[in-house]
C-alpha positions as CSV (number, residue, x, y, z in Angstrom):
1,M,110.8,85.5,116.1
2,L,110.5,89.2,115.2
3,T,107.5,91.2,116.2
4,V,105.5,92.9,113.4
5,E,107.0,96.2,114.4
6,Q,110.6,94.8,114.2
7,F,109.8,93.1,110.9
8,A,108.6,96.4,109.4
9,K,111.9,98.0,110.2
10,V,113.6,95.5,107.9
11,F,112.2,97.3,104.9
12,D,113.3,100.2,102.9
13,M,110.3,101.0,100.6
14,A,111.3,102.2,97.1
15,V,109.2,104.3,94.7
16,L,111.6,105.0,91.8
17,A,109.6,104.7,88.6
18,Q,110.3,107.5,86.1
19,D,106.6,108.3,85.7
20,T,105.9,108.6,89.4
21,Q,103.7,111.6,90.2
22,E,103.3,113.6,93.4
23,A,100.1,111.9,94.5
24,A,101.8,108.5,94.4
25,I,104.7,109.9,96.4
26,R,102.4,111.2,99.1
27,L,100.5,107.9,99.3
28,A,103.8,106.1,99.7
29,C,104.8,108.4,102.5
30,E,101.5,107.7,104.2
31,K,102.1,103.9,103.9
32,A,105.7,104.2,105.2
33,R,104.5,106.3,108.1
34,R,101.6,103.9,108.9
35,Y,103.7,100.8,108.7
36,Q,106.7,102.4,110.4
37,L,109.1,101.1,107.8
38,A,112.9,101.8,108.0
39,A,112.9,104.3,105.1
40,L,111.2,105.5,102.0
41,Y,113.3,105.9,98.9
42,T,112.4,108.2,96.0
43,T,114.3,109.9,93.2
44,P,115.9,113.3,94.3
45,C,113.2,115.6,92.8
46,W,110.8,114.2,95.5
47,S,113.1,114.4,98.5
48,H,111.7,117.7,99.8
49,V,108.2,116.3,99.7
50,V,109.2,113.1,101.4
51,A,111.2,115.0,104.1
52,D,108.1,117.1,104.8
53,E,105.7,114.2,104.9
54,L,107.9,112.0,107.1
55,A,109.1,114.7,109.5
56,G,109.0,113.3,113.1
57,S,107.7,109.9,111.9
58,G,110.8,107.9,112.7
59,V,111.0,106.8,109.0
60,R,114.2,107.8,107.2
61,V,114.1,109.8,104.0
62,G,116.1,107.9,101.4
63,V,117.5,108.8,98.1
64,G,119.6,107.2,95.4
65,I,122.9,109.0,94.4
66,G,124.1,108.5,90.9
67,F,121.1,106.3,90.4
68,P,120.7,104.0,88.6
69,Y,124.0,103.7,86.6
70,G,126.6,105.3,88.9
71,T,128.3,107.0,86.0
72,P,128.0,110.8,86.7
73,T,131.4,112.3,87.5
74,S,132.5,112.1,91.2
75,R,131.9,115.8,91.5
76,I,128.3,115.6,90.3
77,K,127.6,112.6,92.6
78,L,128.9,114.4,95.6
79,A,127.0,117.6,94.7
80,E,123.9,115.4,94.5
81,A,124.7,114.0,97.9
82,E,125.2,117.4,99.4
83,E,121.9,118.7,98.0
84,S,120.1,115.6,99.2
85,L,121.3,116.2,102.8
86,A,120.2,119.8,102.6
87,L,116.8,118.7,101.5
88,G,116.4,116.5,104.6
89,C,117.5,113.1,103.4
90,T,118.8,110.8,106.1
91,A,119.8,107.7,104.1
92,L,121.9,108.0,100.9
93,D,122.4,105.1,98.6
94,M,125.2,105.7,96.0
95,V,125.7,103.5,93.0
96,I,129.4,102.8,92.3
97,N,131.1,103.5,89.0
98,I,131.0,99.9,87.8
99,G,133.4,100.5,84.9
100,A,136.0,102.1,87.1
101,L,135.9,99.1,89.5
102,K,136.2,96.6,86.6
103,D,139.1,98.7,85.2
104,G,140.9,98.5,88.5
105,N,140.5,102.2,89.1
106,L,140.1,101.7,92.8
107,S,141.2,105.2,93.8
108,L,138.1,106.6,92.1
109,V,135.9,104.0,93.6
110,R,137.3,104.4,97.1
111,G,137.4,108.2,96.8
112,E,133.6,108.4,96.0
113,I,132.8,106.0,98.9
114,R,135.0,107.9,101.3
115,S,133.4,111.2,100.4
116,L,129.9,109.8,100.8
117,V,130.7,108.5,104.3
118,Q,132.3,111.8,105.3
119,L,129.3,113.8,104.0
120,C,126.8,111.6,105.8
121,G,128.7,111.8,109.0
122,D,126.3,111.2,112.0
123,D,123.4,112.8,110.2
124,A,122.6,110.1,107.5
125,L,123.2,106.5,106.7
126,A,125.7,105.8,103.9
127,K,124.9,102.9,101.7
128,V,126.7,101.6,98.6
129,I,124.9,99.9,95.7
130,Y,126.9,97.3,93.7
131,E,124.9,96.0,90.7
132,V,126.3,92.5,91.4
133,C,125.1,91.0,88.0
134,F,128.0,92.8,86.4
135,L,130.7,91.8,88.9
136,T,132.9,88.8,89.4
137,D,133.3,87.3,92.9
138,D,136.7,88.9,93.2
139,E,135.3,92.3,92.3
140,I,132.6,91.9,94.9
141,R,135.2,91.0,97.5
142,T,137.4,93.9,96.6
143,L,134.4,96.4,96.7
144,T,133.2,95.0,100.0
145,D,136.6,95.3,101.5
146,I,136.7,99.0,100.5
147,C,133.3,99.6,101.9
148,V,134.2,98.0,105.2
149,E,137.5,100.0,105.4
150,E,135.7,103.3,104.7
151,G,132.9,102.8,107.3
152,V,129.9,102.3,105.0
153,D,126.7,101.5,107.0
154,W,125.2,99.1,104.4
155,V,126.2,97.5,101.2
156,K,123.5,96.7,98.7
157,T,123.2,94.2,96.0
158,A,121.5,96.0,93.1
159,T,119.4,98.8,91.7
160,G,116.6,96.7,90.3
161,T,117.1,98.1,86.8
162,E,119.5,95.3,85.6
163,G,120.0,91.6,86.5
164,L,118.8,90.2,89.8
165,P,121.1,89.3,92.7
166,D,121.2,85.6,93.8
167,V,122.1,83.8,96.9
168,H,125.7,83.3,95.8
169,H,126.2,87.1,95.5
170,L,124.9,87.5,99.1
171,E,127.2,84.8,100.4
172,V,130.3,86.4,98.8
173,M,129.4,89.8,100.3
174,K,128.5,88.3,103.7
175,E,131.9,86.5,103.9
176,R,133.8,89.8,103.5
177,L,131.5,91.6,106.0
178,A,132.3,89.1,108.9
179,G,133.4,90.9,112.0
180,S,132.7,94.4,110.6
181,R,130.0,97.0,111.5
182,T,128.9,97.2,107.8
183,Q,125.6,95.4,107.2
184,L,124.0,93.7,104.2
185,K,121.0,95.0,102.3
186,L,119.2,93.0,99.7
187,S,117.8,95.2,96.9
188,G,116.9,94.8,93.3
189,V,114.4,92.0,94.1
190,P,111.4,91.3,91.9
191,R,108.1,92.9,93.0
192,Q,106.6,89.5,93.6
193,F,109.2,88.8,96.3
194,T,107.6,86.4,98.8
195,L,107.4,86.4,102.6
196,A,109.2,83.0,102.7
197,A,112.1,84.5,100.7
198,C,112.2,87.5,103.1
199,L,112.5,85.2,106.1
200,W,115.1,83.1,104.4
201,M,117.2,86.2,103.6
202,L,117.0,87.4,107.2
203,D,118.2,84.0,108.3
204,M,121.2,84.4,105.9
205,G,122.2,87.6,107.6
206,V,120.5,90.3,105.5
207,T,119.4,93.1,107.8
208,L,117.5,95.4,105.3
209,I,115.4,94.6,102.2
210,G,114.6,97.2,99.6
211,T,111.2,96.7,97.9
212,R,108.1,98.6,96.8
213,S,106.1,95.7,98.2
214,A,107.1,96.3,101.9
215,P,103.5,97.1,103.1
216,V,102.1,93.9,101.6
217,L,104.9,91.8,103.1
218,V,104.3,93.3,106.6
219,D,100.6,92.4,106.3
220,Q,101.5,88.9,105.3
221,Y,103.9,88.6,108.2
222,Q,101.2,89.7,110.6
223,D,98.9,87.0,109.2
224,Y,101.7,84.5,109.5
225,L,102.2,85.2,113.2
226,A,98.5,85.1,113.8
227,R,98.3,81.6,112.3
228,R,101.2,80.4,114.5
229,A,99.6,81.7,117.7
């Protein structure tokens, strides 16, 4: 059974709405710091604020690259990654070019992933976002194999802007991750994601969950442990 502190580190909190203002970002930073979550993710324009607010906290500064569609050119995506690192980001989640994958343009897909991993090096976590609702099982397998081969830290299910991931998607990803160092992150979940669902996902082998509701879920877990005591 995880402690409350260990459970909190399962969560990447995300604040990504287009109309988000600075006060909301600073409040999210305060919550991420207080709950000692794994990371706080915002859009790139807020990275400097988050890096300043979370300095020395042990909470990673997260950002989406090519978010949410993954369709900027490779050069633009890598420039965004470089600037994010310069701003103090320590976890970079890049959306793949879904059309390229479906067209079989694996050299483009692999090239972007390889460049992300190389840029992150030892300074930041490299995560790749799939958008599984658009992909066949074989495409998920192919993409996961590439991520494993290129040394990605985490593979992620979805951005949260399109269709939701399901258990089958996770099972296909998990199958290809077996024996590798690449881990599985569940993202793109509904805001009403429940504690029971979180615990089930962790039992399935998920090691990170991305959600705006992280603080609420940590509070619920603390109450759950208290009732079991």
